[in-house]
N, C-alpha and C positions, 0 to 999 in steps of 0.2 A: 524368092520373096513371096510372102502370102498376103492376101487382102483381109484375112480374118474371117472369111466366109467358111461354110461347111467344108470339111475335108474328109478324105477317106482315111480311116484310122490306121491302116496297115503300116505306114512308115513314120508316123508322127509320134513323138514321145510326149506323153501327158503328165503333168504334175498337178495333182488335185489336193486340196486341203478341205476336210470336212469338219465343221464345227458342230458339236453335239452338246446337249445339256444333261450331263450326268450319265450314269449307267442304267438307263430306264429301258423298258420294252420298246418304246418309240425310237430311242437312240440305236438300239441293237437292230431293229427292223430297218432303219435308215442305212446303217452300215451294210447289212445284208443286201438291200436293194442296190446300193452303189456297187458292191463287189460283183453282183450278178450281172449288172449292166456292163461293167468294165470287162468281165470275163467274156461276155457274149460279143461285144462290139469293139473293144480296144485290144484285148489280149494282154501279152506281157509288157506292152509299151506304156505302162502306167505306174506312177508312184503315188500312193494314197497316204496322206498324213491325216490322222484323226486327232482332233483337239477337243478336249472337254473344257467348255468355257468356265466351268466352276473351278477347275484346277489351273487354267491358264487364261485368266480374264484379260491380262495385258495383250495377249495375241489377238483375242477377239476385238479388243478396242483398237489395236493397231491396224487390223484388217477391216475396221468399220462394220463389224458384224452386229446387227441389232436384234436378230432372232435366231433361234436354233430349232431345227437343224438348218445350216447354211453350207452350201458347197461352193468353193472357189476353184475355178480353173486358173492356175497360175501360169501354166504354159501348155500349149503354145499361146503366144500373145495374139490378140488382146485378151486381158483377163476378163473372166465372166463370173457371174454369181447366180446361184439358184437357191431359193429358199423353199423349204418343205421337206417331206419325208422321202422324196425321190421314188415314190411308188408308180408314178406315171412315166413309164419308160420313154415314149415318144417325146414328152415334154423335156425330160432330162437330156435326151440326145440333142434336141434342138438347142437347149440351153448351153450345152457343151460345144455346139457347132460340129457335131459328128454326123456324117452320112452313115446310116446303118450298114453294117457289113453283110447282113442277110436281109432279103426281102421278106416283108410280113406275108403270112399266108392269107389267102382270100377267105374271109369269114362268111362271105355271101354266096359261096359255091353251092351247086346243086346237091 
């Protein structure tokens, strides 16, 4: 049983739903950012569903999405929501409840 806190991504299966607004450069950048983060920190244990709110407005409404892009973590529970283009990797990882699989390099080294 989990408490919903940060987890190591190695054994956890993630289900993510990304809501975008059309086929715009911002939407494409958001998808690229998410895939890069998932490849780096989750690996193959992720299922990403991309929903265009212009084509599937009922899904956006059912998921209470009020802005795009919006990322929902459907599993593991509890569900979480992140709004924005997902370019801030540490913020996305915190939002998803993921402990990074790699340690960041020291930018202040000699």
